[in-house]
C-alpha positions in Angstrom: 0.0 0.0 0.0 2.8 2.4 0.9 4.6 1.6 -2.3 1.5 2.3 -4.3 1.2 5.7 -2.6 4.8 6.5 -3.5 4.3 5.5 -7.1 1.1 7.5 -7.4 2.9 10.6 -6.0 5.9 10.1 -8.3 3.6 9.7 -11.3 1.5 12.8 -10.6 4.6 14.9 -9.8 6.5 13.7 -12.9 3.5 14.3 -15.2 3.0 17.8 -13.7 6.7 18.7 -14.1 6.8 17.3 -17.6 3.8 19.4 -18.6 5.3 22.5 -17.0 8.6 22.1 -18.7 6.9 21.7 -22.1 5.0 25.0 -21.5 8.1 26.6 -20.1 9.9 26.2 -23.3 7.4 28.4 -25.1 7.6 32.1 -25.2 4.5 34.1 -25.8 3.4 34.1 -29.4 1.9 37.1 -31.2 0.3 37.0 -34.7 1.3 40.6 -35.1 5.0 39.8 -34.7 6.1 42.0 -37.5 5.0 45.0 -35.4 6.8 43.9 -32.3 10.2 43.0 -33.6 12.2 44.5 -30.6 10.4 41.9 -28.4 11.7 39.1 -30.5 15.2 40.5 -31.1 17.0 43.1 -28.9 19.1 44.2 -31.8 15.9 45.6 -33.4 15.5 48.1 -30.6 15.6 51.6 -32.1 15.9 50.2 -35.7 12.2 50.1 -36.8 11.6 53.8 -36.9 13.3 57.1 -36.4 10.7 57.8 -33.8 10.5 56.4 -30.2 7.5 54.0 -29.9 5.3 52.8 -27.1 3.5 49.5 -27.9 0.8 47.6 -26.2 -0.5 44.2 -27.3 -3.2 42.1 -25.7 -3.8 38.5 -26.9 -6.6 36.2 -25.8 -5.9 32.7 -27.0 -8.6 30.0 -27.4 -11.5 32.3 -26.4 -14.2 30.3 -24.5 -12.0 27.2 -23.9 -13.3 25.2 -21.0 -10.9 23.1 -19.0 -11.8 19.8 -17.3 -12.3 21.3 -13.9 -12.4 25.1 -14.6 -14.9 26.8 -16.9 -12.5 29.4 -18.2 -9.3 27.9 -19.8 -8.6 31.0 -22.0 -4.9 32.1 -22.2 -4.2 35.8 -21.9 -1.0 37.6 -22.6 -0.1 41.3 -22.5 3.0 43.0 -23.9 4.0 46.6 -23.1 7.2 48.0 -24.6 9.0 51.2 -25.3 12.0 51.6 -27.6 13.8 54.5 -29.2 16.9 55.3 -31.2 19.6 57.6 -30.0 20.9 58.6 -33.4 23.8 60.7 -32.2 25.2 57.7 -30.3 24.3 55.0 -32.8 22.4 53.4 -30.1 18.9 52.0 -29.5 17.4 51.5 -26.0 14.2 49.7 -25.0 12.2 48.2 -22.2 9.4 45.6 -22.2 7.1 43.9 -19.7 5.3 40.7 -20.4 2.4 39.2 -18.4 1.6 35.7 -19.7 -1.2 33.8 -18.0 -1.5 30.2 -19.2 -3.8 28.9 -16.6 -1.9 26.7 -14.2 1.2 28.8 -14.8 1.8 32.5 -15.1 5.0 34.3 -16.3 6.0 37.9 -15.7 9.2 39.3 -17.2 10.8 42.8 -17.2 13.7 43.4 -19.6 16.0 46.2 -20.7 17.5 46.1 -24.2 20.4 48.0 -25.8 21.5 47.9 -29.4 24.4 49.4 -31.3 24.1 50.4 -35.0 26.8 49.9 -37.6 26.1 51.9 -40.8 26.9 49.9 -44.0 27.1 51.0 -47.6 23.6 49.5 -48.1 21.6 49.4 -44.9 22.4 49.2 -41.2 23.6 46.3 -39.1 22.7 46.2 -35.4 23.9 44.2 -32.4 21.8 44.0 -29.3 21.7 42.5 -25.8 18.9 42.3 -23.3 18.9 41.6 -19.5 16.2 41.4 -16.9 14.3 39.1 -14.6 11.8 36.3 -15.3 9.2 35.4 -12.7 7.3 32.1 -12.9 4.4 31.0 -10.7 2.4 27.9 -10.4 -1.1 28.1 -8.9 -1.6 25.0 -6.8 -5.3 25.7 -6.4 -5.7 24.7 -10.0 -4.0 21.3 -9.5 -6.3 18.3 -8.9 -5.1 15.3 -6.8 -6.7 11.9 -6.4 -6.3 12.2 -2.7 -7.4 15.6 -1.3 -5.4 14.9 1.8 -2.1 14.2 0.0 0.6 15.9 2.1 3.0 16.1 -0.8 1.6 19.6 -1.7 0.2 22.1 0.6 -3.2 23.4 -0.7 -3.1 27.2 -1.4 0.7 27.3 -1.3 1.7 28.5 -4.7 5.1 27.9 -6.3 7.1 31.0 -7.3 10.6 31.7 -8.4 12.5 34.6 -10.1 15.6 34.1 -12.2 17.9 36.4 -14.2 17.5 36.3 -18.0 19.8 37.4 -20.9 19.2 37.5 -24.6 21.3 38.7 -27.6 20.7 39.3 -31.3 21.9 40.6 -34.6 19.6 42.6 -37.0 20.0 44.0 -40.5 17.7 46.6 -42.0 17.7 48.0 -45.6 15.3 50.4 -47.2 13.2 47.5 -48.5 14.0 44.5 -46.2 15.0 43.4 -42.8 16.5 40.2 -41.3 17.4 39.2 -37.8 18.7 36.3 -35.6 18.3 36.1 -31.8 19.2 33.8 -29.0 16.9 34.0 -25.9 17.4 32.8 -22.4 21.2 32.4 -22.7 21.4 31.6 -19.0 19.8 28.2 -18.5 17.8 28.7 -15.3 15.8 26.5 -13.0 12.8 27.7 -11.0 13.0 26.4 -7.5 10.0 26.2 -5.2 9.6 26.6 -1.5 10.7 23.1 -0.8 13.9 23.7 -2.7 12.9 21.4 -5.5 12.9 22.4 -9.2 9.4 22.8 -10.6 10.2 24.2 -14.0 13.1 25.5 -16.2 13.9 28.3 -18.6 15.3 26.8 -21.8 17.4 28.5 -24.4 15.7 29.2 -27.7 16.4 30.9 -31.0 14.4 32.8 -33.6 15.0 34.2 -37.0 12.8 36.8 -38.8 12.8 38.1 -42.3 10.5 40.6 -44.1 10.5 42.8 -47.2 8.4 45.4 -49.0 7.6 46.1 -52.6 5.2 48.3 -54.5 2.4 46.9 -56.5 1.0 50.2 -57.6 1.6 53.8 -56.5 -1.0 53.3 -53.7 -0.6 49.6 -52.8 2.5 47.8 -51.4 2.9 44.2 -50.2 4.9 43.1 -47.1 5.6 39.3 -46.8 7.3 38.2 -43.5 8.3 35.1 -41.6 9.2 34.3 -38.1 10.9 31.0 -37.2 11.4 29.8 -33.6 13.4 26.8 -32.4 14.9 25.1 -29.4 17.2 23.1 -31.7 15.0 20.0 -31.3 11.7 21.4 -32.7 10.7 24.5 -34.5 7.6 26.5 -35.4 7.1 29.2 -37.9 4.7 32.1 -38.7 4.2 33.5 -42.2 2.2 36.5 -43.2 1.5 38.8 -46.1 0.2 42.3 -45.5 -1.2 44.7 -48.2 -0.9 48.4 -47.4 -3.2 50.9 -49.0 -1.9 54.5 -49.2 0.2 53.9 -46.1 -2.6 54.4 -43.6 -4.7 51.2 -43.8 -3.7 47.5 -44.2 -5.1 44.0 -44.4 -3.3 40.7 -44.3 -3.4 37.0 -43.8 -1.1 34.3 -42.7 -0.6 31.0 -40.9 1.2 29.4 -38.0 2.5 26.1 -39.4 -0.6 24.0 -40.1 -2.0 24.7 -36.6 -3.9 27.9 -37.4 -4.6 30.6 -40.0 -5.1 34.3 -39.3 -6.3 37.6 -40.7 -4.9 41.0 -39.8 -6.2 44.6 -40.2 -5.1 48.0 -39.0 -5.0 51.7 -39.5 -2.3 54.3 -39.0 -3.7 57.7 -38.0 -2.6 61.3 -37.0 0.2 63.2 -38.5 3.0 61.1 -39.9 0.9 58.0 -39.0 2.1 58.0 -35.4 -1.0 56.2 -34.0 -1.3 52.6 -35.0 -4.3 50.4 -34.2 -4.2 46.8 -35.2 -6.3 43.6 -34.8 -5.6 39.9 -35.6 -7.9 37.0 -35.6 -6.7 33.4 -35.4 -8.7 30.3 -36.4 -7.4 26.9 -35.2 -7.2 24.2 -37.9 -5.8 21.3 -35.9 -6.8 19.6 -32.6 -9.9 21.7 -32.2 -11.3 19.2 -29.7 -8.4 20.1 -27.3 -8.6 23.8 -27.9 -11.2 26.6 -28.6 -11.2 27.5 -32.3 -10.6 31.3 -32.1 -8.0 33.7 -30.7 -7.9 37.5 -30.8 -5.2 40.1 -30.6 -5.4 43.9 -30.3 -2.4 46.2 -30.9 -2.0 49.9 -30.0 1.2 51.9 -30.6 2.2 55.5 -30.6 5.3 57.1 -32.0 6.9 60.3 -30.6 10.2 62.1 -31.1 13.1 60.3 -29.5 15.8 61.7 -27.4 16.9 65.1 -28.7 15.7 64.3 -32.2 14.3 66.8 -34.7 11.4 66.2 -37.0 12.6 63.2 -39.1 12.9 63.2 -42.8 11.0 60.6 -44.8 12.1 57.1 -44.2 10.9 53.9 -45.9 11.1 50.6 -44.1 9.4 47.2 -44.6 7.3 48.0 -41.6 5.9 51.4 -42.6 6.8 54.8 -44.0 6.4 58.1 -42.3 7.3 61.7 -42.8 
């Protein structure tokens, strides 16, 4: 009988930790990744515009999903970031905060990024580093045990741990294209609970992004882009195509592997298109039984003059053009 109890505890704990490590390897995903490049690559900080920019994205994944025990299994993620170029120093600086609630587990990170620009004959090359803290919590109240009196876990005692986090990247931007490579979580870290046991881990991962822009007519331009993410054992990719109309409104479509397809739309308002409002809708194609079919994403960004900058001259980038 005692042996059976030990085996049951070991099985439950192993299954829980396995699941947490699988989730822990995944950074938040955004369908509108092409508008949040500094989050994916610290070398892109200060490179996407001559303006400073404040960005806010809210993502609700699998809206209406119902878990086995809890009615609301929807996943919610928020990203807030600020980044700006310091042209006189050939530097870019940025800061972001992520709140990622995935039900049983929640992640909170705060990071500071710095990039250095190297002008080339055609385009600009940038090198960037990022450092900050990563906070991971496990809500024990959402765990379900066969034996409610199991002393292995204390009900209501949540697991929580904070670890340092470092990332680095390289990024190239030309008038009509961009490309970047980044390595995230360079410090393999373990999250340790109150009983000094490891309950999850932060795994190193890599991503590469590429995008370009070309005119179809005087009023319409197309912007294909792709984001590939990998932990060197598996990989995922997002691919999108956006059509811009007269530089103030756009629509687009794309896919995330064969898991989901998406549509995007947005407007850029005010002088020099400084106010950007965007929306993305995802529809799940695979494993709908285990997920809810729809996800939604809202984006809001605002550009403003960066440190000591004057009114910028016209610049064209694959992301947008402004005066």
